[in-house]
C-alpha atoms as one frame of an Amber mdcrd trajectory, in Angstrom:
protein
   6.150  22.919 -12.359   7.625  19.528 -13.478   6.091  16.367 -12.702   7.507
  14.090  -9.857   9.978  11.778 -11.033   9.257   8.455  -9.926  12.342   5.972
  -9.853  13.920   5.419  -6.464  17.231   7.032  -6.735  19.770   4.249  -5.251
  17.266   1.837  -4.925  17.918  -1.798  -6.330  14.974  -3.010  -8.634  14.642
  -6.684  -8.134  12.433  -9.740  -9.216  12.228 -12.557  -6.735   9.710 -15.186
  -7.807   6.667 -13.373  -8.873   7.085 -10.339  -6.576   8.952  -7.331  -8.078
  10.432  -4.964  -5.361  12.672  -2.119  -4.905  15.143  -2.361  -2.097  17.527
   0.117  -0.535  19.643   0.786   2.601  20.543  -1.444   5.542  19.605  -1.862
   9.263  16.000  -2.697  10.612  14.104  -4.014   7.533  11.025  -1.922   6.666
   8.636  -3.482   4.391   5.977  -0.866   2.760   3.059  -2.045   1.225   1.518
   0.452  -1.357  -2.127   1.712  -1.832  -4.674   1.381  -4.466  -4.561   2.102
  -7.583  -0.751   2.868  -7.422   2.267   0.763  -6.867   5.767   0.554  -5.065
   6.875   3.802  -6.350   4.291   5.694  -4.063   7.300   5.137  -1.606  10.008
   6.778  -3.665   9.559  10.227  -2.135  10.533   8.756   1.251  13.145   6.142
   0.404  15.945   8.685   0.659  14.690   9.960   3.915  14.548   6.356   5.311
  17.218   4.179   3.787  20.202   5.684   5.446  18.979   3.973   8.685  16.811
   1.363   7.616  16.559  -1.594   4.832  13.400  -0.385   2.823  11.754  -3.088
   0.856   8.660  -1.992  -1.274   6.952  -4.653  -3.087   4.579  -4.131  -6.252
   1.697  -6.177  -5.229  -0.034  -8.903  -7.037  -1.120  -7.541 -10.501   0.165
  -4.233  -9.836   3.150  -2.266 -11.091   5.802  -4.911 -12.125   4.284  -7.685
 -10.462   2.571 -10.346 -12.509  -1.109 -11.245 -11.685  -0.680 -15.044 -12.172
   2.388 -15.270 -10.007   4.800 -15.555 -12.564   7.952 -13.628 -13.166   7.028
 -12.317 -16.500   4.063  -9.813 -16.354   1.995  -8.872 -19.287   3.142 -11.789
 -21.688  -0.041 -13.669 -21.325  -2.938 -13.700 -23.419  -6.038 -11.573 -22.299
  -7.958 -13.066 -19.226  -5.119 -15.878 -18.964  -3.558 -13.654 -16.101  -6.954
 -13.509 -14.225  -7.627 -17.107 -14.509  -4.003 -18.223 -13.272  -4.339 -15.703
 -10.383  -7.346 -17.625  -8.807  -9.964 -16.282  -6.657  -9.107 -12.658  -5.724
  -7.939 -12.560  -1.974  -6.180 -10.038   0.339  -5.105 -13.038   2.214  -3.385
 -14.346  -1.196  -1.908 -10.989  -1.420  -0.393 -11.476   2.287   0.964 -14.807
   1.458   2.874 -13.468  -1.556   4.598 -10.939   1.108   5.199 -13.725   3.435
   6.865 -15.772   0.492   9.038 -12.745  -0.101  10.133 -12.486   3.369  11.147
 -16.322   3.463  13.115 -15.861   0.106  14.923 -12.783   1.610  15.344 -14.766
   4.966  13.681 -12.103   6.980  12.131 -13.733  10.025  10.717 -10.434  11.412
  10.207  -6.975   9.870   8.456  -3.800  10.564   5.454  -4.022   8.551   3.769
  -1.006   6.930   1.137  -0.553   4.400  -1.068   2.543   3.169  -4.742   1.899
   2.331  -4.931  -1.278   0.587  -1.443  -2.078   1.696  -2.792  -1.637   5.308
  -5.564  -4.649   4.574  -2.583  -6.621   3.228  -0.499  -5.862   6.301  -3.443
  -6.838   8.608  -3.915 -10.100   6.744  -0.260 -10.771   7.105  -0.546 -10.071
  10.879  -3.649 -12.416  11.078  -1.763 -15.207   9.308   1.772 -14.689  11.098
   1.925 -12.381  13.825   5.436 -13.608  14.801   6.920 -11.912  11.907   5.824
  -8.381  12.747   8.019  -6.701  14.963   6.348  -3.320  14.410   3.050  -2.383
  12.447   2.673   0.925  10.713  -0.709   1.587   9.489  -1.152   4.547   7.020
  -4.396   5.702   5.864  -6.282   2.820   6.324  -9.122   1.253   8.238  -9.719
  -2.357   9.883 -13.511  -2.579   9.074 -14.839  -4.401   6.124 -16.457  -2.713
   3.261 -20.494  -2.199   3.549 -22.738  -3.345   0.806 -22.717  -0.092  -1.045
 -18.740   0.196  -0.837 -18.492  -3.470  -1.800 -20.959  -2.952  -5.036 -18.791
   0.012  -6.085 -15.626  -1.900  -6.070 -17.117  -4.684  -8.041 -18.459  -1.983
 -10.732 -14.874  -0.712 -10.979 -13.376  -4.102 -11.514 -15.909  -4.935 -14.221
 -15.268  -1.520 -16.041 -11.561  -2.144 -15.781 -11.882  -5.619 -17.630 -14.183
  -4.016 -20.190 -12.474  -0.535 -20.949  -8.806  -0.924 -19.319  -7.959   1.676
 -16.960  -6.298   4.534 -18.575  -7.980   8.020 -18.289 -11.225   7.475 -16.323
  -9.570   5.530 -13.140  -7.395   8.439 -12.306 -10.274  10.950 -12.848 -12.536
   9.117 -10.408  -9.778   8.310  -7.802  -7.753  11.688  -7.650 -10.596  13.784
  -6.053 -10.667  11.523  -2.969  -6.937  10.186  -3.113  -5.245  13.457  -2.825
  -5.972  16.063  -0.143  -7.415  19.527  -0.840  -4.034  21.169  -0.205  -2.349
  18.913  -2.564  -4.892  19.557  -5.272  -4.523  23.430  -5.017  -0.627  23.733
  -4.116   1.080  20.536  -5.470   0.268  20.129  -9.099   3.555  18.053  -9.532
   2.319  15.250  -7.085  -1.113  15.184  -8.840   0.457  14.611 -11.932   2.937
  11.859 -10.799   0.162  10.069  -9.050  -2.089  10.386 -12.403   0.838   8.842
 -14.276   1.195   5.891 -11.754  -2.639   5.031 -11.805  -2.750   5.032 -15.611
   0.025   2.614 -15.702  -1.707  -0.060 -13.714  -2.863  -3.145 -15.656  -6.450
  -3.603 -15.839  -6.534  -7.262 -14.842  -4.504  -6.284 -11.540  -6.949  -3.397
 -10.889  -9.989  -5.764 -11.059  -8.436  -8.446  -9.207  -7.359  -6.158  -6.523
 -10.838  -4.288  -6.329 -12.647  -7.676  -5.975  -9.913  -8.783  -3.283 -10.692
  -5.640  -1.302 -14.639  -6.172  -1.458 -14.154  -9.417   0.127 -11.898  -8.705
   3.041 -12.821  -9.478   6.427 -13.057  -7.146   9.380  -9.609  -7.013  10.951
 -10.419  -5.312  14.264 -10.157  -8.547  16.351  -6.685  -9.126  14.782  -5.509
  -5.506  15.777  -6.895  -6.021  19.273  -4.693  -9.258  19.666  -1.600  -7.791
  18.592   0.649  -6.780  21.703   3.723  -5.277  19.477   4.474  -1.566  18.939
   2.291   0.025  16.137   1.960   3.730  14.577  -0.861   4.777  12.882  -0.338
   7.617  10.362  -3.304   9.692   8.803  -3.596  12.664   6.544  -5.670  15.561
   8.249  -7.382  15.908   4.962  -7.794  12.237   4.248 -11.464  11.942   2.826
 -11.575   8.171   2.352 -10.143   6.980   5.684 -10.289  10.287   7.882  -8.582
  10.996  11.262 -11.671   9.702  13.443 -11.188   6.403  11.641  -7.335   6.522
  12.431  -8.291   7.197  16.134 -10.404   3.922  16.507  -7.362   2.171  14.702
  -4.844   3.303  17.242  -7.301   2.738  20.198  -7.689  -0.933  18.952  -3.819
  -1.541  19.312  -2.485  -2.279  22.410   0.648  -0.412  21.515  -0.921   1.893
  19.237   0.266   5.575  18.635  -1.427   8.020  16.459   0.193  10.831  14.164
  -1.974  13.249  12.295  -0.246  14.988   9.416  -1.529  18.575   8.428  -2.536
  19.341   4.829  -2.260  15.835   3.687  -4.866  13.562   2.238  -4.711   9.841
   1.531  -1.395   9.334   0.285   0.826  10.681   3.114   4.099   9.589   1.735
   3.675  11.164  -1.604   2.095  14.373  -0.575   4.106  15.035   2.833   7.504
  13.015   2.524   9.219  14.926   4.974   6.706  14.896   7.826   5.990  11.321
   7.070   9.507  10.108   7.244  10.187  11.977  10.460   7.123  10.555  12.116
   8.222   6.890  10.948  12.021   7.422  11.751  11.327   8.629  15.295   8.876
   5.739  15.897  11.136   2.846  14.618  14.168   4.412  16.479  12.152   4.019
  19.563  11.126   0.293  18.980  14.152  -1.147  17.243
C-alpha cells in the first residue's frame, strides 16, 4: 500500500512573518495547531473535508515544519546553535504569542481554535492570554495538567539527544508506538509510513525547543474552568498518551464542554480517522457558528 501523500491539495502555502502555514477554504476561520513531533501536514487528511465550509488555517509551530526556530522567515540558514540562541527560553506561552501575532496579521479578531496534543497546550496558552479571541475551543487528544517530574525529565532527555544526534530514525521509533493506535499499527500501514516521514523531517533544534517548552508548561485547568464559550474535546479510543478518561476530565472542566470519542483511533485522530474526525468537527462548528 502506498504511503499517505501529505501536501494539502488545494491549500495555499504561505509565510507570514516567522510563521509558515497552509490555508484553504472560506467561512468561519478554523485554526488548527499540530501535535509533536509532526507539523501542520497532520491536518492534510481533513482539510478537504472541512474547507468547503470553513477557512482552515494550519500553522507550523516555532521550529517545526517550515517555521523557523529563531522567528525569522528563513528556516535552516543559520549556523548550528544560532537558531536556538535567537529563539530564547523555550515556552509554550511564546509559541502561543506566535499564533496571536499571526491572527493579528491575518486580521482575524476571533477564531475557532483547535489543537492536538502539543497544539492543545498552545491553544490553552492562547486562551489564557487572550480569551476574547477564541470563539470556540477544540481540544484533540491533549490534557490540561502539567507534566510530573518523570515526564518532565524524559522530555529533557529527548531534547538533549536531539541536539546531540539529530532526530532521524530514533525519534520516530520511540514515538510511533504510543502516537498511533493499535488498529492503525495493524491495519493502516500507509498512515504509519506517512507519520514516520513527518517525524524524520523535523529539525533537531525545533524538537529540542518544543520538548523544553512542554516540560515547563503550567497546569491549564483553571484556564479551562474560566472559559464560558463552546468547546469540543475529541479523543481516540486507543489513545495511550491522553486516554479517554483524561478527555472526560477536560470536558468536565469546560462550562460548555462536549466530548466525542472516536473508535479504533489513537493519539492522532485527524490522521487515523479523518472522516470521523471531520464529521465531529463539522457538526459542532455548524451548531456554534
